[in-house]
C-alpha positions in Angstrom: -84.9 -6.0 89.8 -81.7 -7.3 88.1 -82.7 -5.5 84.9 -83.1 -2.2 86.8 -79.7 -2.6 88.5 -77.9 -3.5 85.2 -77.0 0.1 84.2 -75.5 0.8 87.6 -73.5 -2.5 87.4 -72.2 -1.6 84.0 -71.2 1.9 85.1 -69.2 0.5 88.0 -67.4 -2.1 85.8 -66.5 0.6 83.3 -65.1 2.8 86.0 -62.9 -0.1 87.4 -61.6 -1.0 83.9 -60.6 2.7 83.1 -59.0 3.0 86.5 -56.8 -0.1 86.1 -55.8 1.0 82.6 -54.7 4.4 83.8 -52.7 2.8 86.6 -50.9 0.5 84.2 -50.2 3.3 81.8 -48.6 5.6 84.4 -46.8 3.0 86.5 -43.0 2.9 85.6 -42.2 -0.1 83.4 -39.2 -1.1 85.5 -41.5 -1.8 88.5 -42.7 -4.9 86.7 -39.1 -6.0 86.0 -37.2 -5.5 89.3 -37.6 -3.6 92.6 -36.6 0.0 92.5 -33.3 0.7 94.2 -33.3 3.0 97.3 -33.2 6.7 96.5 -29.8 7.1 98.1 -28.1 4.4 95.9 -25.4 5.6 93.4 -25.0 3.8 90.1 -21.6 2.2 89.8 -19.5 3.9 87.0 -18.7 1.8 83.9 -15.0 1.0 83.3 -13.5 3.7 81.1 -12.6 2.8 77.6 -10.2 4.3 75.1 -11.8 7.2 73.4 -9.1 8.1 70.9 -9.0 6.1 67.7 -5.8 5.2 65.8 -6.9 7.5 63.0 -7.4 10.4 65.4 -4.0 9.6 67.1 -2.3 9.7 63.7 -3.6 13.2 63.0 -2.8 14.3 66.6 0.9 13.3 66.4 1.4 14.4 62.8 3.4 17.5 63.7 5.5 15.9 66.5 9.1 15.3 65.6 10.0 11.9 67.2 13.1 11.5 65.1 16.2 12.2 67.2 14.0 13.2 70.2 15.8 12.9 73.6 12.5 12.8 75.6 9.5 10.6 75.8 6.8 13.1 76.9 5.2 15.4 74.4 2.1 17.6 74.2 -0.4 18.2 71.5 -3.4 20.4 71.1 -4.1 23.6 73.0 -6.3 25.0 75.8 -8.9 22.6 77.0 -8.0 20.1 74.2 -4.3 19.9 75.3 -3.1 16.3 75.7 -0.1 14.6 77.1 1.6 12.0 74.9 3.9 9.3 76.4 6.1 7.8 73.7 7.6 4.4 73.8 11.0 5.9 73.1 13.9 5.2 75.5 15.4 8.7 76.2 18.8 7.2 77.3 19.2 5.2 74.1 17.9 8.1 72.0 20.5 10.5 73.6 23.2 8.0 73.0 22.3 7.7 69.3 21.8 11.4 68.7 25.1 12.2 70.3 26.7 9.7 67.9 25.0 11.3 64.9 26.2 14.7 66.0 29.8 13.4 66.0 29.3 11.9 62.6 28.2 15.2 61.1 31.6 16.7 62.1 33.6 14.2 60.1 35.3 15.1 56.8 35.8 11.5 55.8 33.4 8.7 56.6 30.4 10.9 57.1 27.3 9.1 55.6 25.0 10.7 53.1 22.1 9.1 55.0 21.7 7.0 58.1 18.6 5.6 59.8 18.5 3.5 63.0 15.3 1.9 64.4 15.0 -0.2 67.5 11.7 -1.9 68.2 10.3 -3.8 71.1 9.8 -7.3 69.7 7.1 -8.1 72.2 4.6 -5.3 71.6 5.9 -3.3 68.6 6.8 -0.2 70.5 9.5 2.0 68.9 12.3 2.2 71.4 14.7 4.3 69.3 14.4 6.2 66.0 17.4 8.3 64.9 19.0 9.4 61.7 19.6 12.1 59.1 19.6 12.8 55.4 22.1 15.5 54.3 20.1 16.2 51.1 16.8 16.6 53.0 17.3 17.6 56.7 13.5 17.7 57.3 13.0 14.1 56.1 12.7 11.1 58.4 14.9 8.4 56.8 13.6 5.8 59.2 10.2 5.9 57.5 11.5 6.2 53.9 11.0 3.2 51.7 13.5 4.1 48.9 16.4 2.1 50.3 17.5 -0.9 48.2 16.8 -4.0 50.3 19.9 -5.8 49.0 20.6 -9.0 50.8 18.0 -8.3 53.5 15.6 -9.9 51.0 17.4 -13.2 51.6 15.3 -13.5 54.8 12.2 -13.8 52.5 13.8 -16.3 50.2 15.1 -18.5 53.0 11.7 -18.4 54.7 10.0 -19.5 51.5 12.4 -22.4 51.1 12.0 -23.6 54.7 8.3 -22.8 54.9 7.0 -24.3 51.6 9.7 -26.8 50.5 10.9 -28.2 53.9 14.4 -26.8 53.8 16.3 -26.8 57.1 19.5 -25.0 58.1 21.4 -28.2 57.3 20.0 -28.7 53.8 22.9 -29.0 51.4 23.3 -26.4 48.6 25.9 -25.8 45.9 27.4 -23.0 44.0 30.3 -22.3 41.6 32.3 -19.1 41.4 32.5 -16.1 43.6 30.1 -15.9 46.6 29.2 -12.3 46.0 28.7 -12.2 42.2 25.7 -13.3 40.2 26.5 -14.3 36.6 24.1 -16.3 34.5 26.6 -19.2 34.3 26.4 -19.4 38.2 22.6 -20.2 37.9 23.2 -23.5 36.2 23.0 -26.6 38.3 26.6 -27.5 37.6 28.5 -30.1 39.6 32.3 -30.3 39.0 35.5 -30.2 40.9 35.1 -26.4 41.4 31.6 -26.7 42.9 31.4 -25.6 46.5 29.1 -27.6 48.8 27.7 -25.8 51.8 24.4 -25.6 53.8 21.5 -23.2 53.7 22.6 -21.8 57.1 26.2 -21.1 55.9 25.0 -19.7 52.6 22.6 -17.4 54.5 25.3 -16.4 57.0 27.9 -15.6 54.3 25.2 -14.2 52.0 26.1 -16.3 49.0 24.4 -14.8 46.0 24.6 -17.8 43.6 22.8 -20.0 46.1 19.9 -17.6 46.7 19.8 -16.7 43.0 19.3 -20.4 42.1 16.7 -20.7 44.9 14.8 -17.8 43.4 15.0 -18.8 39.7 15.3 -22.6 39.7 13.5 -23.7 42.9 11.0 -21.3 44.3 9.9 -19.6 41.1 7.7 -16.6 40.4 4.6 -17.5 42.4 6.3 -18.6 45.6 8.6 -15.5 45.7 5.7 -13.2 45.1 3.5 -15.0 47.7 6.1 -14.7 50.4 7.0 -11.1 49.6 3.3 -10.4 50.2 3.2 -12.6 53.3 5.9 -10.3 54.8 3.8 -7.2 53.8 5.6 -5.8 50.7 3.7 -3.3 48.5 1.5 -2.1 51.3 1.0 1.0 53.4 0.4 -0.3 56.9 -2.5 1.3 58.9 -0.2 2.5 61.6 0.0 5.7 63.7 3.2 6.4 61.7 3.1 7.3 58.1 5.3 4.9 56.1 5.4 2.3 53.4 6.6 -1.2 54.0 8.7 -2.2 50.9 8.4 -2.5 47.2 8.6 -5.7 45.3 7.8 -6.3 41.6 8.2 -9.2 39.2 9.3 -9.1 35.6 9.1 -11.6 32.7 12.7 -12.4 33.0 14.3 -15.6 34.5 17.5 -13.9 35.4 15.5 -11.2 37.2 14.0 -13.9 39.4 17.5 -14.8 40.5 18.3 -11.2 41.2 15.1 -11.0 43.3 16.0 -14.2 45.2 19.3 -12.9 46.4 18.5 -9.2 46.6 20.9 -8.3 43.9 18.8 -5.5 42.3 17.9 -1.9 43.0 14.2 -2.3 42.4 13.4 -4.2 45.6 13.2 -1.5 48.4 12.3 -1.4 52.1 12.1 1.2 54.8 14.2 0.8 57.9 11.1 0.5 60.1 9.9 -2.3 57.9 13.2 -4.0 58.3 12.6 -4.1 62.0 9.1 -5.4 61.4 10.5 -8.3 59.4 12.7 -9.3 62.4 9.7 -9.2 64.8 8.2 -12.0 62.7 11.2 -14.2 63.4 10.9 -13.5 67.2 7.1 -14.0 67.4 6.6 -17.4 65.9 6.1 -16.0 62.4 3.9 -13.0 63.2 5.3 -9.6 62.5 4.1 -6.7 64.7 2.7 -3.3 63.7 5.0 -0.5 64.9 3.8 2.1 67.4 5.5 5.1 68.9 2.8 6.2 71.3 2.5 4.3 74.6 -0.4 6.3 76.0 -2.3 9.6 75.8 -3.8 11.5 78.8 -6.2 14.4 78.9 -5.9 17.4 81.2 -7.7 15.5 84.0 -5.0 12.8 83.9 -7.4 10.3 82.3 -5.9 7.8 79.9 -7.8 8.2 76.6 -5.5 6.0 74.5 -3.3 3.0 75.4 -1.1 1.1 73.0 -2.0 -2.5 72.4 0.0 -5.1 70.6 -1.2 -5.6 67.0 -0.1 -8.3 64.6 0.7 -7.0 61.1 1.2 -10.2 59.1 1.7 -13.9 59.5 4.9 -14.3 57.5 5.9 -17.9 58.2 5.1 -20.9 60.3 6.4 -21.1 63.9 8.9 -23.9 62.9 10.3 -21.8 60.1 10.8 -18.9 62.6 12.8 -21.1 64.8 15.0 -22.1 61.9 15.4 -18.5 60.9 16.7 -17.6 64.4 19.4 -20.3 63.8 20.3 -18.8 60.4 20.6 -15.3 61.8 22.7 -16.4 64.8 25.2 -18.0 62.4 25.5 -14.6 60.6 26.9 -13.2 63.9 29.1 -16.1 64.8 30.5 -17.1 61.4 29.0 -14.9 58.7 29.2 -11.4 57.4 28.7 -9.7 60.8 31.3 -11.7 62.6 33.9 -9.0 62.4 31.6 -6.3 63.9 30.5 -8.7 66.7 33.9 -10.2 67.5 34.5 -10.7 71.2 30.9 -10.7 72.3 31.5 -13.9 74.3 33.8 -11.9 76.6 31.5 -8.9 76.8 29.9 -8.3 80.1 26.5 -7.4 78.5 26.4 -9.0 75.0 27.5 -12.4 76.3 24.2 -12.6 78.1 22.2 -12.2 74.9 21.2 -14.4 72.0 22.1 -12.2 69.0 21.2 -12.8 65.3 21.2 -10.7 62.2 21.4 -10.2 58.5 23.7 -7.8 56.6 23.3 -6.4 53.1 25.0 -3.9 50.9 24.4 -2.5 47.4 25.2 0.7 45.5 22.4 2.9 44.2 21.7 3.1 40.5 24.0 6.0 40.0 26.8 4.2 41.9 27.3 7.3 44.1 26.1 5.9 47.5 26.7 2.5 48.9 23.9 1.3 51.2 24.9 -0.9 54.0 22.3 -2.8 56.1 22.1 -4.6 59.4 18.8 -6.0 60.6 18.8 -8.2 63.6 17.9 -8.9 67.2 19.1 -9.3 70.8 17.3 -11.2 73.5 18.4 -12.2 77.0 19.3 -15.9 77.2 17.3 -16.1 80.4 14.1 -14.8 78.7 12.5 -11.4 78.7 12.2 -8.5 76.4 13.7 -8.8 72.9 14.9 -5.9 70.8 14.7 -5.9 66.9 17.0 -3.4 65.2 17.3 -2.1 61.7 20.1 0.1 60.5 21.0 1.4 57.1 23.9 3.6 56.3 24.4 5.4 52.9 28.2 5.7 52.5 29.7 8.2 50.2 33.2 8.1 48.7 34.7 6.9 52.0 33.2 4.0 53.9 32.8 4.9 57.6 31.3 2.9 60.4 29.2 0.0 59.1 25.6 -0.7 60.0 26.4 -4.0 61.8 28.7 -2.0 64.2 25.9 0.4 64.9 23.7 -2.7 65.6 26.1 -3.9 68.2 26.3 -0.5 69.8 22.5 -0.2 70.1 22.2 -3.7 71.6 25.0 -3.1 74.1 23.7 0.3 75.1 20.2 -0.9 75.6 20.9 -4.1 77.4 23.5 -2.7 79.9 22.4 -3.0 83.5 20.2 0.1 83.6 18.6 -0.9 80.3 17.8 -4.4 81.6 16.1 -2.9 84.7 14.0 -0.6 82.5 13.2 -3.6 80.2 12.0 -5.6 83.2 9.8 -2.7 84.3 8.4 -2.2 80.8 7.7 -5.9 80.5 5.8 -6.0 83.7 3.7 -3.0 82.7 2.9 -4.4 79.2 2.1 -7.8 80.6 -0.5 -6.3 82.7 -2.3 -4.4 80.1 25.4 -6.2 43.7 28.1 -6.9 46.5 27.6 -8.2 50.0 29.4 -7.0 53.0 
């Protein structure tokens, strides 16, 4: 009986196996993982991310003229691809600077050959102001040009190397013989006699004493340290920024005297761009970390969606935090007792500037042809009560007649920006960013 029923039993078993297999094959896989959501349920949208890369942004803004612009809203593209670009520029400060430049161009004496002024938010790298002109090349943007001799601005690098690697402090004693602003070979000897002047590193920095920094470069720091700290600041590089510029140029030669020239900036080979000068200052204000500059705050498409938002980006770690604190002290002394004291005289009585901590470094040097004298001021202003700091970098190429000096423009920029309305805008911006051969 069992044998006769076996074929029928096997047929039923086969039918059940095939049926279960088909059921498994066609049943949705997610039914084994989790219960299916109700048909009326709507999937929650994912948070929107930036969809515009920095490289795309650089191409997008390539034809926009930010230099001397009096607005902060621009458009790019056309039709359905049209985009709104919100720049980090401060229109009020820009208008103030551009009006000043327009007056300069009308002068018959004291009109510079070239001038470049950059103001940079030292908290996030946003370019607050960018103004200037070049009489030889009206289409050029001198703020991005890296062919300006760095002059004594390079003393920032030399002083950093001494404090960072050798333990120098602002009070470390240093000595020199002869004129402060010359650099003869005899001044590079470690001579001690009745004509030797004893000073401190802070005073030598503030007064831009060439022999002291020449000896630091040649006798103390040497080739390797100078080269290492120049690269730590970012010399000889093209930063990957939305702006097309070079940092600075620094090169060594097999010549001991040339090391002294490098150390004090007494040569026309070491060059920097004004925007890089501002970047150097941001390192001082950010515990040794310099910031990548940016001029675009955000980009929106036609639907009003933000497809790019600026984010703070560190460029280089140039020095230790302790050295940055010491550098602030050195730069403050330049304002109070050094080469910028004349331009900043009376700031303790000024309604606006008296509320700021101000520091800086000056520099001046003729070009190789001795036809243009370049005059520098790089520095900063920050409220004593805390808040947003501003890094500034100004270079003026004077012709036969010396006009307004760079340090005076630096004072003008700081005062204009930090006046009452500027402080209010600074507070608003801070809130929004928190949520997302001779020396002058």
